[in-house]
MARBA-450152 format. One record per residue (C-alpha): x, y, z. Coordinates in steps of 0.001 Angstrom, whole numbers, plus 500000, padded with zeros to 6 digits. Each point is the difference from the previous one (the first is absolute). Layout:
BEGIN
XYZ;...
This chain:
BEGIN
401266666898184058;502892499882502302;501565503562500748;503218500764498298;503033498516500740;501973502187502925;496710502275500324;500255500155503665;503461500972500115;499514502587496885;497541501498501570;501332500324503571;500132503103501982;503553500623499165;500531499236496279;503306500633499922;500641497052501890;498712497869497079;503240497799499153;502729500528502063;500546496569501062;501407498502496743;501120496491501570;496190499416501596;498465501218497181;502030497611497465;499448497472502635;496086500578499748;500436499610496429;498885503909499418;503340500436498219;501883496417499273;503558500434499171;500635504087500571;502538499121502465;502105498441497195;499540503357497582;502935501953500657;497699502729498234;497669499500503082;502349500482502502;501485502927498449;496572501805500266;499305498789503368;503516501241501286;499045503139498070;497030500462501798;501799499431503559;502470502888498918;496867502538499040;498907499368503937;503049501155501167;500205503595501538;503520500516501139;502052502634498583;502062498414497588;497218497680498534;498316503534499311;502995501498498356;500355496632497802;496856500311498820;500015503579498686;502918499534498610;498809496860498266;496856501779498942;502131502752498652;501896497716497845;496958497936498940;498249503224498557;503089501011498163;500534496482498591;496109500816498537;500611503270498864;503458499408498318;498046496710498880;503589498227498628;500693497140502275;496130498615500580;496705499307498139;497570501633502980;497425497495498529;502139496869500263;500488501528503804;496469499962500314;499275496813498552;502830498229502384;498417502036503169;496480498291498771;501219497035499843;501341499738503382;497811501507501603;497522496764498468;502184497911501459;499898501649502923;496381500647500879;498042498231497280;499382496592499416;501835497299498347;498648499156496212;498245496396500281;500390497681496870;496946500369497066;497609497666500836;500317497000498114;497854500228496089;496758498394500092;496507500596498763;499355502220503278;502424501992500714;502067502536498560;503504500074499511;503204501272498398;503653499830499057;502436502476498558;498341500084496930;496312500308500549;496866499369502108;498802496365499589;496354499008500098;498658497130499293;503428498375500114;500917502263496896;501859502945499547;498294502588498823;500226503341498342;497743502492501378;498389503116498281;497679501673502415;497322502412499529;500099502889502700;496083501057500775;498761501654503247;496916498635500630;498517503348502247;500693501570496747;497955498419498056;496029498498500122;499306496286500917;497817500029497195;503283501211497649;502321497191502180;499004496978497822;500607502215496169;503251501217501862;501543496198500569;498749498651496857;501590502602498001;503048499785501856;499783496365499409;499488500353496411;503316502033499429;502262497286501328;500094501193503799;499775496662502068;499459501863503439;498836502899501394;501323502256502998;498611502394502549;500788501426503237;498051499997503047;498311503079501251;499690500118503494;498182503308500222;496731498856498517;500444496773501378;500200501269503683;498672503745499628;499409499912503985;502055497766502466;499057496618500259;497025500242497734;500993498108496402;498169500117496679;501327497338497934;496345499499498031;498217503525498539;500498501374496822;503422500412498941;501523498743503191;499055496836499116;503253497950499789;498875496516500153;497780500549496670;502590502061498014;502731496286501132;497011498093498971;499357501264496777;503599499732498673;500401496726501426;496784499303497250;501735502161497436;503365497570499749;502335502614502317;502296499654502900;500001502287502232;502613502027501856;498627501870503408;502109502925501449;498567500419503417;502568502246501083;498491501958501524;501383502908499006;499631500257496085;500725503496498939;498439499394496991;498794503663499775;497134499255502185;498805502180502990;502200499596502753;502193497587498042;497296497441500816;500207500404504114;496695500832501789;499527503565501529;499940498477503714;503365498526499760;501749503264499646;497811501629503154;501381497496502506;501903501509502418;503937499707499482;499184497853496958;503055499384497100;499101498884497191;501785497531498051;503086499578502605;500613498208502933;497196501182502379;498299497512501794;496247501791499470;500461500008496290;501257496289499774;497019498912502226;497474501468497785;502307498809496359;500006496684501277;496079499863501250;498905501094496505;502475497862497891;498521496618502309;496706501216499150;500352500530496295;502086496051499643;497016498968502215;497593501253497292;501478498918496817;501201496592501602;496996497966497494;502463501680497317;503190498818500479;501388497461497514;500452497088502668;496016500365500453;499635500413495879;499748503708499996;501920502407497341;502467501819502634;503477498880499747;502103502656501662;499808502452503035;501752503500500061;500877501486503105;500699503843500820;500818501879496510;503033501673498524;501383500790503921;503784500274498602;499276503357498996;499153500765503774;501737497827501681;502913502256501107;498136502426500693;498435498050503257;504079499372500496;500094498075502747;497152498181499879;498891499771496765;501722496561499172;498848498911503394;496137500654498726;501149498323496765;501448497151501795;496739499550502088;497520500235496685;502178497133499088;499285498364502919;496301500562499917;499537498530496636;502144496950500574;497795499345503105;496999499752497750;499721496809497847;498382500155496996;501990497713497526;500755502761498205;503027502047499499;500522503732501483;501512503098498060;501207503089500901;499820502559497098;503180502450499982;501449498688503033;503195498163499008;502012498492503010;497214498104501810;500642495947499445;497142498696501150;497801501191497655;500250500792496133;501422503320499351;498504501716496600;500404503078497423;497720503301499579;500567502215497204;499697501112496256;503225497533499206;501628497415501987;502225497496498532;502787502389500586;499729498960503859;500060496271499362;503329499292500816;499561501680503102;497071498069500568;502239496925499503;502602500928501698;498080500847503562;497660497258499893;501219497375497407;497473497655500668;496563501852499428;498692500047497006;500108503291497903;496878502172500265;498708503357498790;496565501076501808;499701503255498748;500468500626496504;498751503795499891;498185499922496650;498739503731500453;500059502616502706;496925501576501884;499056503624499630;499939502446502749;498118503254499242;500794502152498397;502659497909497918;499104499092496147;499629496076499291;502487497304500472;500670497603497146;502455497362499572;500961498205496413;498538496402500559;502797499183497586;502413500967503361;497710498220502351;500416496899497949;504115500889499654;500325500154503694;497891496280500176;501906498559497821;503557500869501179;498978498729503726;499159496898498073;502910499861497718;502521499923502828;498356497544501915;496981501595501927;497049497721500176;497231502347501592;498596503261498702;496824502088501434;499189502915498558;499281502840502072;497146500834498836;497956498074497426;496820501434500694;500229502702502737;496556501412500297;498511502535501595;500658501755503574;496256499639500874;498765501881503168;503240501216502120;501870497480499269;502490501790498535;503299501183501293;502452502432498812;499025502716500987;498665501458496584;499539496450498747;497656499964496840;496806497812500227;501336497755497070;502634498108500913;499826498622496052;504584500008500641;499845499476495553;499397496724501312;499780497014496971;496045500211501170;498643503288500331;498021501163502967;496776499031498764;501339496385498951;500534500427496389;503055498521498453;502641502995499624;501096499950496319;502820498891499106;501525499780503829;497337496867500247;501030498148496886;503780500778499909;500435498272503648;497436497227499021;502348499067497004;502521499503502453;498005497915502244;499475497901497630;503052499096498516;502052499732503623;497193497794501408;500197497980496751;503849499285501056;499644500186503492;500850496257500450;503382500634498130;500415503065501889;499663497933503486;502287497279498745;503078502215500102;501744500338503117;501853503374499165;499282501993496781;502522499955497525;501535503025498386;501623500649496543;502277502467498280;498561502199497717;502833501995499044;498568503061499940;499618502914502582;497125500315502448;498629496489498399;499166496973502304;498739496241499154;498708497586502783;498734496605498816;498519497225501393;500486496413499032;496990496866500934;501581497127501700;497592498119500739;498355497115497504;496500502679499736;502635502868499082;503290498378498937;500612502041496236;497672502843500628;501691503137501324;499092504012500545;502161502944499023;499775503772501484;501970502225497943;500059503188502149;501568503395498012;500011502894502878;501587502494497241;498224503118499312;500394499046496303;499059496315498220;502600497799500055;501447496838498587;500788497419502134;501210496626499026;498670496261501681;501053496870498599;501572501207497147;497127502009498581;499423503654500290;497006501693501344;499050503154499410;498129501686503554;498253503276500485;501079502339502392;499194499195503892;498450496672499568;499724496385500628;499995497534496543;498853496283501029;501147497369498164;498636496300499657;501534496745499680;498320497041498939;502201497595497634;503163501619499156;498690503222498542;499743503259502327;496662501926498719;499398503555501461;496659499829501857;499812503425501901;501195503369500306;498804502497502601;500448502662497814;498316498441497148;496144500996498912;498065497888502568;497794497403498706;496495501184501276;497643497518501861;496859500066499174;497586502174501776;497654498726502201;496608499489497520;497160498188501392;497401502555499961;497929501637503299;496499499703500161;498375502700499826;496925501527499642;498664500227496235;500539504365499861;503578499174501345;500985497243497033;503559501620498925;502853500228502688;502185502668501263;503075500949499705;502433498800502637;501200503621501229;497699502944501225;501463502345497522;499272497500497215;496717499022501400;496630501538498186;497776498620503153;500200503179502204;497256499945502010;498366503495501616;498189499868503363;496083500216499707;500167502158503481;502253502501501688;500101501555503329;502128501409502555;500270501279503521;501857501954502087;502571498308502470;498245501237503320;503765500788501344;501202501778497626;499068503033497589;496574501393500170;500544502010496551;502457499227497360;503466500727501220;499064500614503423;499150498397503796;498267501277502670;502527501353503118;500132496894502239;498420500221502963;499829497412502930;495936500564500554;499627499104495918;502581496962499488;498853496723498198;501893497714501556;500998497140497660;502358498235502583;501731500630503269;501049503533499926;503678500807502223;501289503120500764;503554500937500404;502225502537500315;501981499161497303;498861497917496538;499421496394500285;501133497332498152;497354499289497440;500855496048499511;499613499563503679;497196502735500606;497979498041497224;501442496318500158;499874500274496265;496459499114499750;499578502961497767;501941502485497734;498937503040501665;500543502078503322;499024503477500390;503010501840502532;498038502976501386;501820503284501445;498030502438502077;500091503547501630;502987500788497965;501542503356499888;501678500922497286;502108503298499016;497137501207497640;498153500434502962;501705503305500582;498816503050498668;503359501180498534;500720496695498217;500207501145496323;497976499284497396;498177497493501875;496928499672498147;501414500062496563;503252497368500440;500276496298499511;499980498157503379;503306497644500017;500012496499501581;503289498612500769;501078496572501182;503323499204501314;501718496074499864;498166497304498595;496776502328499760;496193498170499554;499674496505498346;498793499345497724;497829502768498708;498084502939501619;497602502773499633;500090502814501973;496855502496501762;500356503179501782;496851500824501655;497861497928497434;502236501916497231;501941497445497247;503302500663500084;500929497328497792;502176496850500339;503472498176499889;501120496543499035;502674497754501800;502681502026498907;498918503608500314;501053502255502598;498359503368499349;496712500821498578;499099503951499127;496603500251500008;497831502614497352;499805503241501086;496739500157499603;499187497915502944;501065502178502408;497659502632500169;497469496888500633;501291500096503208;499509502037503652;503001500799500801;500480501539503881;497727497252501469;499493499955503603;499835496136500024;502661499419497268;499969498115496891;499348496095499309;502470498168497551;498638497292498511;502029497096498896;498518497383497796;502750497152499836;499494497027497356;502451496571500052;500932498762496594;501189496588501008;502492499066502949;503580499496499503;500749496229498967;503822500104499804;502346501123502461;502082498496502997;497752501361502982;496722499774498593;498663500397503707;500985503901499388;497605500362497281;498034503121500818;497524502128498208;498521503362499874;501686502661502035;503793498520500328;501418499863503382;502328502767499379;497915502316497607;499825503448501447;496662501796498104;499981504046499562;497636502570498873;501190503087498618;503153498986502001;498453499614503434;500366496609501242;496426498071500948;501698496476500478;499601500177503614;496316500644501121;496060498418500718;500168497334496892;496903497901499823;500212496837497729;496622498635498286;500988496762498039;497624498918496378;497800501275498561;495888499935500967;499326498489496711;502666497210500952;497985499416503513;496897499819498224;500915498041496955;498674502171497754;501635497876497311;498332497192501463;497014499315497035;497445499189503381;500833503224501849;500848501824497030;495649500710499293;499875501951503282;502969502530499287;498749503228499633;501036500392495755;498996502403498390;499808499910495838;499079503544499186;503294501253499042;503147497949499748;502326501306502924;503255500080498214;502384501783503291;502445498176502821;498667497480502605;497004498646498624;498156496717499277;498500499165496667;497532496800498913;500017498559497032;497482497511498800;500251497746496917;497226497606498973;501236496321500020;498429499212496433;502145502357498983;503108498584500837;499461497213497502;501256497185502581;499796496657498997;496892497531500549;501950497802501438;503640499903501806;502811499530497856;501966497094500617;503768500410499743;500571496538498677;503004499410502032;500432496393499047;501163501371496899;503559500619498787;499080502004496875;499280503263500408;497736500064496968;497807497574501708;499142501974502948;497147502139500626;500057503815499824;500754501911503171;497460502922500303;501169502744501835;498654504022500955;502228503763500698;498750502790501575;500932503054498266;500525502333502398;502523502783498136;497774502730500383;500427499755503667;502743501157502292;500721497812503113;498286497724501771;498770496261500798;497526498013498370;497486497478500573;498079497867497554;496836497988501903;501862500677503216;503175498795499122;502675502113500715;502043500130496556;502841502110500684;501373503838499661;500775502053497966;501790502705498879;499551501521496337;502993502194499955;501806500020496708;503436498038499875;502840502147500608;503589498911498209;503343498758501900;501746502201501633;503168499393498232;502208500557503809;497957497747502210;498038498292497956;497096500576501316;497192502286499038;499514502456502770;502199499147503144;501006496607501351;497392497577500831;501322498274503023;498121496809499168;501966499269497056;500599496646499729;503670499858498311;500882497334498163;501546497403502672;502903497664498233;503210501799499385;500480500777496042;501505498154497808;503363501467498206;498097500127496763;497755502603501917;502478502002501509;501449500826496906;497150500015497423;499643502623497373;495447500229499819;498614501471497105;496493501039500593;497396501512497587;498767503577501145;497043501947498871;500786500581496268;501597497110499499;503579501175500766;502324497497501818;501861501526502534;502987498271502371;498771499799503935;497022499484501795;496786501923498561;498929502681501577;497064500050497608;498099497176498666;498411499231496602;495775500874499508;497667496914500537;500000497753497176;503724500807498803;501971496941499211;502053498522502674;503083501492501195;503316498886498748;502763499488502266;503738498124499621;500389498024503146;497843499373503354;496839501147501473;499733502295502844;496273501292501325;500998503613498697;499938498885496270;496985499654497560;497525501909501391;497260501417498348;497050501997499958;501901503505501453;497186502628500351;496946497397499662;497665499826503060;501559497220502845;497385497165500231;496784501623498490;498519496554499558;499027497373503714;499422496704499319;496753498482501075;500169496205499850;496811498033498249;498959498285503188;499760503510501689;497638501238497582;497815496825500077;495852500327500369;500599497971503535;502614502710500995;497921503011499455;497189501546501817;496923498244499391;498150502587497891;502061499187496694;502631502524500075;504085499972500933;500629502600502375;502993502239499508;500838502413502993;503460502604499952;501132501758502641;502091502937498386;502076501892502151;501515502772497255;497503500741497671;498623498322496816;496930499714497240;498264496719500713;498106500688496883;503006498124498081;500009496944502010;498842496637498422;500791496177499428;501741498606497292;499474495745499241;502687498186498385;500593496520499273;503408498362499585;
């Protein structure tokens, strides 16, 4: 592939020179027609004005700045979003490529017009199921894709995760296990689904470091997602490598890929990178345009880049349609992320979004002219290994999606959406035959009617109408001389085949449930019955036949204690580094482990003075300033355990009983040992290159009021058990396990063995029947869940595979002040789209514990099993939470193909290994078998 147009110019040593010669560039064909654009000429004049340094110009600048700030504050004469939009369009005309005409529709290209994507010469409505291939196992992929197809989806979309495909700079992996992107594309094609490949390569997605490889953060001087030549060089290299890998699966080669995505939700951060943010996104547009793939490129949540299709993300997007049509009138209306629920951060309660509301959002977008809806997520899956972003992200990425974490239909949400897809798909030719949707008066406040009428011979006489009620109560609406009763906050669909309008569907009506997968699993005789489809309902709880444990060598030698650290007995796990101040954990470990020991020797403390009052009876106090230690930390003084702090806590008061165990007045001073743990690298923010872990840059550490931040610090990354792979079946046999007594203390490894025959694995691998479009004709999907509700905090491995982190803290209700259970999560991904007037002015009613209804966002939530929350209009992620007071994720998903005999040890056992940080009871651990 050729390099991106103008890349030599973009990456020259003086990047600010890029594009200064407008006329020469226009003559070279890079920005045709700019000289005739007054807006672009004004933009150039403004740049020249800003470069002047005479006193008069400086004074004028300050006056203009003051006026501009006043206008923003006053908010009387200007719409700030319109100002930003106009600036963005002007910047795109100046920096960006001119849009090329859409390809001529054919059987080998994908084109588009103002109404829709054009595939195989036809306008298409695409209902797209979002699922991320690393968040499930390859054995699950055929089932997930077949079930999406059976629910009426005709496309699947996924991000491409740079960090897992290029974990080491220049070394690519697109073939191993869940990294096998070509296999995922092949299976999607076999299932009859189109593919939307969102390369990014920034993906957010609540994925570690936003999907970026950690080595990218470490490059000297790099600035991510802005106009910086180091980042742009590596970004272009990865994008081109990805396109090369998936080339056989492009539509022009008979494959399923019909869309690519460049960048992701950059509009949110473009002004954080001013004045070069607009230049960067225009460069990204040049990069996309320079790659000949025969299909369109999209940018989601961008809004002003003319050479790509700009799309919308959020809970609702129908209120943004007029703006999208005004800014870029020749582009189809696309909803690339309809959030079906939300993710869970520990210790928040579980999010949920009623399926009727998801259907309402989807139907509203189609009703007002949209032709593309992607459900984020359709199947959320699991944050296996160390994939979760956050921090504090749960291992489950269930997302309250239409298919749950295990790949089973989540009813009634699954069927509510499937019924909508079926009726809209039946009238797809009518909707696509209409150039502009027609609106009709309904004579009732906050009700709307939109209709499509067939014109071609194949659709003439047929029509479909969408009657929307935006009220918090039911309402009657008139349509074609007849009154219809519309439930609150709903869309009712009517169809006409002759001269009569007939009721076909309503988002608020009880769903007609689809048949469940029914083809039985081929199980051993003693396992003839199929288990339930949730861990709690399953009666197949499998206990381990063996249990053993071992202390982490560089850790406690007795319950709650570690030996004082001395250089001569350090067991080296990774490169030991030293410094006068604590170093950043992320850069010290290169994110190859969650763990780092900070060790400060030779400390003199106030209690060493003989006159210190109550030296041996009062509590020891650890204080942290600024941003503290991220994300979790455990403290020892001279081997005596003091306690722990989470990411938002800044003060630790030890039990007074530990003070007498410490020898005060020692000649060689004291040793402070801090065990710092990461719980995922921040995935959302404007400067991810500044991501840090462990002791944060400006944090001061005090012990009993004495500042010990500066001194002789030693840093030891990782665990001995990690370095020696105690979790791997071949090496687990040589670990000095003890099965005499089950140990429950902190920093302990636990080894559990389950006989393969007790798991009731299918005698033959289950078939997904992925060609079938009827769910009832498809096979049941077996799955397993590891119960760790009796443990504390740590990591779990099954047959050598890291299945994720766990932290079984009870979930807490939301704080009504900041909407967060404890402190503020800096990585929270807020809704990106402007709220609609309906959402801004809505009156929310939520069901709280005990069934009472209160106005406002709930600061409590119903217990598990309570009926879904009720609300008047609109949804956000703080609503409809449930499970307050219950453990955050007591089960970890284990895909069925990860416990197959071929994956287990040769002695006929499935091995489970847990590293427990805080202390827990491994006798409570079991495996639950499910099918659904």
